[in-house]
C-alpha positions as CSV (number, residue, x, y, z in Angstrom):
1,M,0.2,0.0,0.0
2,K,1.5,3.4,-0.8
3,I,2.2,5.6,1.8
4,E,1.8,9.1,1.0
5,Y,4.2,12.2,1.9
6,R,1.2,14.0,4.0
7,D,1.5,11.0,6.4
8,I,5.0,10.9,6.7
9,V,5.0,14.6,7.1
10,L,2.0,14.8,9.8
11,L,3.4,11.7,11.7
12,N,6.7,13.4,12.0
13,D,4.9,16.7,13.6
14,Q,3.0,13.8,16.2
15,L,6.5,12.1,17.1
16,Q,8.1,15.8,17.5
17,K,5.0,16.5,19.9
18,L,5.6,13.1,22.0
19,A,9.3,14.6,22.3
20,T,10.1,11.0,20.9
21,R,13.0,12.2,19.3
22,Y,12.4,9.3,16.2
23,R,11.7,10.7,12.8
24,V,10.3,8.8,9.7
25,S,11.3,9.2,5.9
26,Y,10.6,7.8,2.8
27,K,12.1,4.7,1.6
28,N,10.2,4.6,-1.4
29,D,6.5,5.1,-1.9
30,Q,5.8,1.8,0.1
31,V,8.1,1.7,2.6
32,A,9.1,4.4,4.7
33,C,12.4,4.3,7.5
34,I,12.3,5.0,11.3
35,E,15.1,7.3,12.3
36,P,16.2,6.6,15.7
37,P,17.6,9.5,18.2
38,G,21.4,9.3,19.0
39,E,22.6,6.9,21.3
40,C,22.5,9.5,24.1
41,C,18.2,9.9,23.5
42,L,17.9,6.4,23.1
43,T,15.4,5.0,25.9
44,G,13.2,2.0,26.0
45,D,10.0,4.5,26.8
46,R,10.8,6.7,23.7
47,K,11.3,3.5,21.7
48,E,7.6,2.2,22.9
49,R,5.8,5.7,22.2
50,A,7.5,6.2,18.7
51,F,6.1,2.9,17.5
52,A,2.6,3.4,19.7
53,C,2.5,6.9,17.4
54,I,3.1,5.2,14.4
55,E,0.5,2.4,14.7
56,D,-2.2,4.6,16.4
57,Y,-1.9,7.1,13.6
58,F,-2.0,4.6,10.6
59,N,-5.2,2.9,12.7
60,K,-7.0,5.7,13.2
61,K,-7.1,5.8,9.3
62,G,-7.9,2.4,9.1
63,I,-4.5,0.9,7.7
64,S,-2.5,-1.6,9.8
65,V,1.4,-0.9,9.9
66,V,3.8,-4.1,9.4
67,F,7.1,-3.5,10.9
68,S,10.1,-5.0,9.8
69,D,12.0,-7.4,12.1
70,D,14.5,-4.8,12.9
71,R,12.6,-2.5,13.4
72,L,13.8,0.3,11.4
73,Y,11.5,-0.1,8.7
74,F,7.4,-0.2,7.9
75,S,4.7,-0.5,5.3
76,C,1.2,-0.2,5.7
77,A,-1.6,-2.6,4.3
78,E,-5.3,-2.4,4.5
79,K,-6.8,-3.7,7.6
80,Q,-8.7,-6.9,7.2
81,P,-12.3,-6.9,8.6
82,E,-13.0,-8.5,11.7
83,K,-14.7,-12.1,11.2
84,P,-17.7,-12.6,13.3
85,A,-16.9,-15.5,16.1
């Protein structure tokens, strides 16, 4: 699924407001890079807030986020409707 440039800009604004010091940039129109802060600013709390922010942002748009194994990249996919039990 294509990641819109507008989403990258708005997501970086949210990450900044949460003081995560993480940034998101394009790898290509299907994959985004997650840029962690420098080692002196890297904390578990900031990391979790950053990943939660990314997921929340796209979940509000009805989009699922798929992180790479190393959590340095993510892509998006349409949410699958929940199956009734």
